[in-house]
N, C-alpha and C positions, 0 to 999 in steps of 0.2 A: 213574236211581234204582235202587238195589239192591233186588231183589225180597226182601221179608220175609214173603211169604204162601206157606204150604204149599199151600193149595187152588188158588191161581192157577197153581201149577206142575203141578197134576194136572188142570186143566181144570174143576174143580168150581164155579168162580165165573167169571162173564162180565160185562163192562161193558155196561150197558144205557143207551141214549141218554137216558132219562127221569131218570136218577139225578142227585141234587144233587152239586155239587162236593165238599161235605164228605164224602159217602159214597164218592165215587170215590177220595178220598185216604185212606180208612180201611179197615182190615181187621179181621176177627174176630181176636182174640188168637191168636197162633201156638200157645199152649197148648191152646185149645179146638179149633183146627184139627187138631192131632195126635190129640186125643181123638176127633174126628169120624172120622178115617181109621181109628183103632183100632176104633171101633164098627162100621165097615163090615167090617173083617176078622173081628171076632167074629161078626157076622151070617152070615158065610160058614162058620162053624163052626171058625175058627182059634182056638187057645188063646193069648190075649194077656195079658201081665203088664206093669203100668205103674209107672214112677217119674216119670210126667208131671205130674199135677195136684198142687198144693201142698195136700194134704189130710191133716191129722194123723189117725193111726189111732185115737186114743182118742175115746170118746163124750163127750157133755156129762155132767158129774158128776150123780150121783143126786139131790142136793138141788135141782137145777134142775128135773129131771123131776117130783119130788115136789111142788114149788111149783106147777108148771103144772097138775098134776092137781087140786090144791086150788083153784086159781083157776078152772078150768073148772067146778067144782062150786059155787063160792060167789060168784063175781063176776058180777053180772048184766050189767055193761057190757062184758064182755070181747069181745063181737062188734062193738062200736062203734068209731068213730074215737076217737083220743086228740086232745088239742090238737095243732095241727100242728107246733109245735116239740118235742113229746114230753111224756110224763108228767112233771108237776112233781117227783114223788118221785125219778124216775130222773135228771132233769137236776140235781137237788140232789146226788145221790150222785156223779155224774160231776164236778161242780164241786168237791166235797170232795176227790175223788181227784186232780184236776188241781192243786188248791191244794197238796196234800201233795207231789206229784211235781215241780212246777215251782218251788216255794219262794216264791210270791207269790199273793195272793188272786185267785181266779177266781170270778166270779158265774155262777149258772145262766143269767142273761140273755145270757151270752157264748157259749153253746153250744146246739146243738139236735141231736135224735136223728135219725140217718140209717139207711137200710137198708144197712148195711155201710159200710166206709171207701171202697169204690169209688164210691159215690154222692157222698160228701163230696168226693172228688177231682174227679169230673166237674162237680159244682156249682161248684167253684172255677174250673175252666177256662172254663165257660160264663159265669161272672160277670165274670172278669177280662180275658179275651182278646178283642181285636179282630182282624179279619183281618190276617194278616201279623205279628202280635206274636210275639216269640220267647220260648221257654221253655227254659232251660238245664237239662239233666239229666245228671248224672255217669253215664257209660256204661261197662259194661253197666247197663241199667235194666229195671225191670219192664215187660213188653211193653205192657200196657194204657195206660201213660202216653202213649206215642206216639200210640196210637189216639184217646185222649181229646183230646189237643192238636189232632189232625187234625179231629175232630168240631167243635171250636171254631174251626176255620180258622186256627189258629196254626201256628208253625213250631218244630219241635224242633231245638235246638242241642245235639247230644251232645258231651260233653267227656270224653275218655278218662280213666279212672282209672288209677292206677299199679298194675300187677299185681305186688305185692310178695310174693315167695315166703315171706318170713319173717313179715311183719306183716299179710298179707292185702291185699285191694284197698284203695287209699287215694285220697283226693281229691287232685287236682292243682291247687293254688291258682293257679299261674302261668297254666295253661291256662284256668281259670275266669275269671280277671281279664281275660285276653286276649279271651275270648268275649263279654264284656259289650259292649252296644251301646245306642244310644238306643231300640232296639226291644225290649230285654229287659224282660219283664213279671214274670217269676218264675223261681225255681230250685226244683227238687224235691229234697228230701233224704229218703232212705229208708235208715234204719239202725236195726237190722240190715237188711241189704240182700238183696233178691230181684233177681237170681238168684245173686249171688256169695257170700253169707254174710258179707260184710264188716260190721264194726262200726267206724264212724268214731270216731277217738280225740278226746278233749276238746281236745287241742292242735290238731288239724286243723280242728275245728269252730270253735274260737275264732279261728283264723286266717281262716277263711271269714267269720265274723262281722265282723271288721275290714274286710274288703273290701266288705261289704254294708251296714254300719251307716250310718244317716243318709241312705240313698238311697231311691229309689222302687220298689225291686225287692222283690216279695213272696217270702217263704220258705214253701213248702208242705211240711209234714212228713207223711210217711206212716209212722205209728207202729205198724203192725199187729204187728210182731215185737218191740216194745220190751221185753218180758219175757224174751226168749229169747236169752241169751248164755251162752257156755261158758267153761271154764278160769278161772273166778273173775274174768273180765274185767269192768271197770266200764262201765256204760252211761251215756253223756252225751247229753242231748237239747238240741239247739241252741235249742229253744223256751224253755229256762230262762233264756236271756240276755234280760233284760227290756228292754234298750236296743234290741232288734230290733223290739219291738212298737211300733205296731199292725200292722206289715207281716208278720205271721205268720198262717198258717192251718194248724191242726192237724187231720189226718184220722186218726181213731182207730177201733179195732175190737175186738170181743170174740171174733171168729171163732176164731182160733188158740189164744188163751190158755185158753179154756174149751171148745173143741170145739163151737162154736156156728155153724159155717160156714153151715149151711142155714137158720138163723134170721135171717140177714141183719140184723145189728144193730151199729151203731157210732155215732159222734158227730163233729160238726164244731165246733171251737173257734176263735174269732177275736175281733176287736174288735166291739163291738155295732153300730156304724154299718155296717160291711160285712156283718155277719150279717143285718141286716134286708133286704139285697138278695139275699143267698144264699138266703134263705127264698122268694123269688119262684120260683126254679128248683125248689126242693123242693116247693112247693105245686103248681106246674104239672106236676111229674113224678109224685108219689105221694101227695100230701096229707099223709100222716103215715106214719112207720114202723109196721110191723105191731104192733098192740096186744099180742098174745100174746108177741111177741118182746121187747117192752119189759119185760113181766113176767119173762121169762126172765133178762133183764139185771139186774133188781133182785135176783133170787135169786142170780145169779152174784157180784154185788158184795158181798152181805151174808152169804154163807156162809163157813165157814172156808176159808182160802186155801192150806192145805197141799197140796191137789191140784195146784196150779200147779207146785209144786216137783217133784211126781211127773212131770208132763208134761215139764219141762225135763230131768229125769234120764233118762226113757225116750228122749227124742229125742237126748240126749247119747250114750246107748248105740247108737242107730241111726247116729249120726255116726261113731262108732268102727268100726262094722261096715262101712259103705260105704267108708270110707277104707282099711280093710284090704283090701277087695276091689279097689279101684282100685290099691293098691300092688302087687297081684299081676299087673297088666297094664301095666308101665312102658313097654313098647314101643308101646302103643296110647294110653294116657292119661297126662297130667301135670296136676297140679291144685294150687290154693292152698287150704290148710286153711280151711274155713269157721269163722268165729268166732261166728256167731249165725245165727238163722233155721234152716231145715232144708233147705237146698239146697247142692249142690256144683256147680261149674261147670268141669268138666275140659276141657282142650284135647286134641283127638285128633290122631293122626299121619297119617291118610289124606289124600291130596291132593284132596279133594272138598269142596264147600260143605256147610254144616251142614244145610240142608234135605234134600239128597240123603243125607247121613249118617244123619239121623233116619229117613228113609223106608227106607233100607237095613236099619237095625236092626229097624224094624217088620216089613217084609215078609220078611226073611231070618232074623231071630232071634226074632221074635214078642215084642219088647219096645218099650215106649213111652218115648222120651226127647224132649226139646224142643230144636229147633234154635236155636243161639245167636244167629243173625242177627235173630231176633224180639226180642232184647233190646238192639238198637242195633248200629251197625257194628262196635264193638269186641267184640261177641259172636260174630262169625264164627269158624269153626273151633273152636267150643266146643259143648258140649251141657249143658243144665240137667238135673240129676237131683235128684229130691226124696227125702229120707230121712225124710219124714213117714209113708211107707207102713209097713205091718207088716214086721218084720225078716225074716220068711220070704219076703216078696216081694222084698226087697233081694237076698237070696241067690239066689232063683230067677232074677231078672233077670241077675245076674252069672254064674251057671252057664250061662245061655243065651249071654251075650256071649262068655264064654271058649270055649265050644264053637264058636260062629260064627267067632271070631277065628282059632282053630287051623285051621279049615277054609278060611277066606278067605286065609290065608297060604300054603296049599299051591299 
């Protein structure tokens, strides 16, 4: 098996005999591993600049903070649990938003509030997967998908995307159809995509729907970046295809859209019969999403939405900045233009694996990037760079990489 763990390559993790098989087959996300190493370097007094974590630089909008201050002063129950599916007012708001975006009625009884979309994804894996069940994931894919499937003792079936220089990374329908087997339980669709910035076209998603329609395979959608597309590109959600229901689970989040990452707030939407079983995992895990975070979500959904347009514009400016810097290093990097999200996934020219490349840049240039192997086998020889960081950090990172590259070539 290809090593996808940074910390196992440094000796920071060791296999212990008492570990369960599910833990032996799972790693901390490669993103968090690189941040762990970066923190060690910082503790030694080294100056480190990061494009590693997918963290947008903007704070939560002021109306959200103002609402929370008011709630803290006036709502006597703010320190208590909410109903375990979430506040009725918030579920109603999410159902109304879902009805509008999907084009068919969504009931509050078909969704519940989760501590971020990561929890919704994990709940889905633990509810659906039996040992040995297969989950198809277009690759490269968000690193935590693989770890979550491993925790559920399933098997990831990565299906290489088409690395289209003109149109971005695309789904390969022939390979997906070939990968289907009696053990296939679900496919995960993440568009806009982390780490590639791909936005899957309506044509490609309709073709995928034809392959899956009428079968027993679930479609799990990770919609965390659904608002974040560039170049006036249209966004199409495969969950809008009503014929695919009830075999759809939507995992949604407010983290990136409103700068609410630390509030850990999202929701899961599926058919009610399955939802009642997903709630078993939710109840066993956390009882309910944080009450105060649910209040923040109510404020986010009911305030004027112009701020979201600002977020998209600011991140679009960052995309232009990072692509311009990549263009200045054509002998080191080649890349596909990201069409959404805030990641670019360049291929590098050095003949070393991506873990060694990321460590080399950390230790020799003082910059944090994420090795592509953590995003599936097709990620090898790539690095993930986030342009959610402040623009001055983007330029500082590339100043350091350019200086390091000139020195390394001598």
